[in-house]
C-alpha positions as CSV (number, residue, x, y, z in Angstrom):
1,K,0.0,0.0,0.0
2,S,2.8,2.4,0.8
3,F,4.5,2.0,-2.6
4,E,1.1,2.3,-4.3
5,K,0.6,5.6,-2.5
6,A,4.1,6.7,-3.3
7,I,3.6,6.0,-7.0
8,E,0.3,8.0,-6.8
9,L,2.2,10.9,-5.3
10,E,5.3,10.6,-7.5
11,P,4.4,8.5,-10.6
12,T,7.7,9.2,-12.4
13,N,10.0,7.7,-9.7
14,P,11.3,4.4,-11.1
15,L,12.4,3.2,-7.8
16,F,8.9,3.0,-6.4
17,H,7.7,1.0,-9.4
18,F,10.7,-1.3,-9.1
19,R,10.2,-1.9,-5.4
20,L,6.5,-2.6,-5.8
21,G,7.4,-5.0,-8.6
22,Q,9.8,-6.8,-6.3
23,I,6.9,-7.2,-3.8
24,Y,4.6,-8.6,-6.5
25,F,7.5,-10.9,-7.6
26,G,7.9,-12.2,-4.1
27,Q,4.2,-12.9,-3.9
28,N,4.4,-14.7,-7.3
29,Q,2.1,-12.1,-8.9
30,L,4.2,-12.2,-12.0
31,D,1.9,-10.2,-14.3
32,L,1.8,-7.3,-11.8
33,A,5.5,-7.5,-11.2
34,E,6.2,-7.5,-14.9
35,K,4.1,-4.4,-15.3
36,R,6.0,-2.5,-12.6
37,F,9.4,-3.6,-13.9
38,L,8.5,-2.4,-17.4
39,Q,7.3,0.9,-16.0
40,A,10.5,1.4,-14.1
41,N,12.6,0.6,-17.2
42,L,10.5,3.0,-19.2
43,L,11.1,5.8,-16.7
44,K,14.9,5.0,-16.4
45,P,16.3,2.8,-19.2
46,D,19.8,2.6,-17.6
47,Y,18.4,1.2,-14.4
48,F,19.4,-2.4,-14.8
49,E,17.7,-4.0,-11.8
50,P,14.2,-3.8,-13.3
51,R,15.5,-5.4,-16.5
52,L,17.1,-8.2,-14.4
53,F,13.9,-8.8,-12.7
54,L,12.0,-8.9,-16.0
55,A,14.3,-11.7,-17.0
56,L,13.6,-13.5,-13.7
57,V,9.8,-13.1,-14.3
58,K,10.3,-14.7,-17.7
59,E,12.2,-17.6,-16.1
60,K,9.4,-18.1,-13.6
61,Q,6.9,-18.0,-16.5
62,G,8.8,-20.9,-18.1
63,E,10.3,-18.7,-20.8
64,T,13.9,-19.7,-20.0
65,E,15.4,-18.9,-23.4
66,K,13.9,-15.4,-23.3
67,A,15.3,-15.0,-19.7
68,L,18.7,-16.2,-20.9
69,G,18.7,-13.7,-23.7
70,L,17.7,-10.8,-21.5
71,I,20.3,-11.5,-18.9
72,N,23.0,-12.1,-21.5
73,H,22.2,-8.8,-23.0
74,L,22.4,-7.1,-19.6
75,A,25.7,-8.8,-18.9
76,L,27.1,-7.4,-22.1
77,A,25.8,-3.9,-21.2
78,F,27.0,-4.1,-17.6
79,P,30.1,-6.3,-17.8
80,L,31.4,-5.3,-14.3
81,N,28.3,-6.5,-12.4
82,A,29.0,-9.7,-10.5
83,D,25.3,-10.4,-9.8
84,L,24.5,-10.4,-13.5
85,A,27.4,-12.8,-14.2
86,F,26.1,-15.0,-11.4
87,Q,22.5,-15.0,-12.7
88,L,23.6,-15.8,-16.2
89,G,25.7,-18.7,-14.9
90,R,22.7,-19.9,-12.8
91,L,20.5,-20.0,-15.8
92,E,23.1,-21.7,-17.9
93,F,23.7,-24.3,-15.2
94,N,19.9,-25.0,-15.0
95,Q,19.9,-25.5,-18.7
96,G,22.7,-28.1,-18.4
97,Q,25.4,-25.8,-19.8
98,V,27.8,-26.5,-17.0
99,D,31.0,-25.3,-18.7
100,Q,29.5,-22.0,-19.6
101,S,28.1,-21.6,-16.1
102,I,31.5,-22.2,-14.6
103,E,32.9,-19.3,-16.8
104,Q,30.1,-17.0,-15.6
105,F,30.6,-17.9,-11.9
106,Q,34.3,-17.4,-12.2
107,M,33.7,-14.0,-13.8
108,A,31.4,-13.1,-10.9
109,L,34.2,-14.0,-8.5
110,R,36.8,-12.0,-10.4
111,L,34.4,-9.0,-10.1
112,N,33.6,-9.8,-6.4
113,P,35.9,-12.4,-4.8
114,G,33.4,-12.8,-1.9
115,H,30.3,-13.6,-4.0
116,L,29.0,-16.4,-1.9
117,D,26.4,-17.6,-4.4
118,S,29.0,-18.0,-7.1
119,L,31.3,-19.9,-4.8
120,Y,28.5,-22.3,-3.9
121,S,27.4,-22.6,-7.5
122,L,30.9,-23.4,-8.6
123,A,31.0,-26.2,-6.1
124,L,27.8,-27.5,-7.5
125,A,29.0,-27.2,-11.1
126,Y,32.3,-29.0,-10.3
127,E,30.4,-31.6,-8.5
128,K,28.2,-32.2,-11.6
129,K,31.4,-32.5,-13.7
130,G,32.7,-35.1,-11.2
131,N,35.4,-33.0,-9.8
132,K,34.9,-33.3,-6.0
133,K,38.2,-31.9,-5.1
134,E,37.5,-28.6,-6.8
135,A,33.9,-28.6,-5.4
136,I,35.3,-29.1,-1.9
137,A,37.8,-26.2,-2.4
138,Y,35.0,-23.8,-3.4
139,L,32.8,-24.9,-0.5
140,E,35.7,-24.4,2.0
141,T,36.3,-20.9,0.6
142,A,32.6,-20.2,0.9
143,L,32.7,-21.3,4.6
144,Q,35.5,-18.9,5.3
145,I,33.1,-16.1,4.2
146,S,30.1,-17.5,5.9
147,P,31.2,-19.7,8.8
148,G,28.6,-22.0,10.3
149,N,26.4,-21.8,7.2
150,S,24.3,-24.9,7.5
151,V,23.8,-25.3,3.7
152,L,27.5,-25.1,3.0
153,T,28.4,-27.3,5.9
154,A,25.9,-30.0,4.9
155,K,27.1,-29.9,1.3
156,L,30.7,-30.1,2.3
157,A,30.0,-33.1,4.6
158,E,28.2,-34.8,1.7
159,L,31.1,-34.3,-0.7
160,K,33.7,-35.5,1.8
161,K,31.9,-38.9,2.3
């Protein structure tokens, strides 16, 4: 309600549209989320977050190829953004493109050496390739950043069996 009121008072502020879109996205109201992300993008075309979330909407709607294309385009436009590299890698991994996903996760780590999601995802990718030693190394690095993380600890224990 607060963001709807804020939009009513200041309809040209892209941040309000984006934040409301995130709320709708979190509630799985994808059509409403998409509408808000499109409006935010229209108001400020160089604001990449709404465009990223448009891709995530497409992914949730089952349009994975479209999502991949949108994120790939964003990654080219914003090559220094670790989150975009990670999202591209995540989508590629989910499509079975493990080698390409590894490249993207490594790019995210070059941009942000502490990118926890990329460290974990690299571990999963190397596990999928059958390289447990490399997977364990990435999990151990991730645990240095997030000590006591139960997901990381459980995965590491599983790989060490």
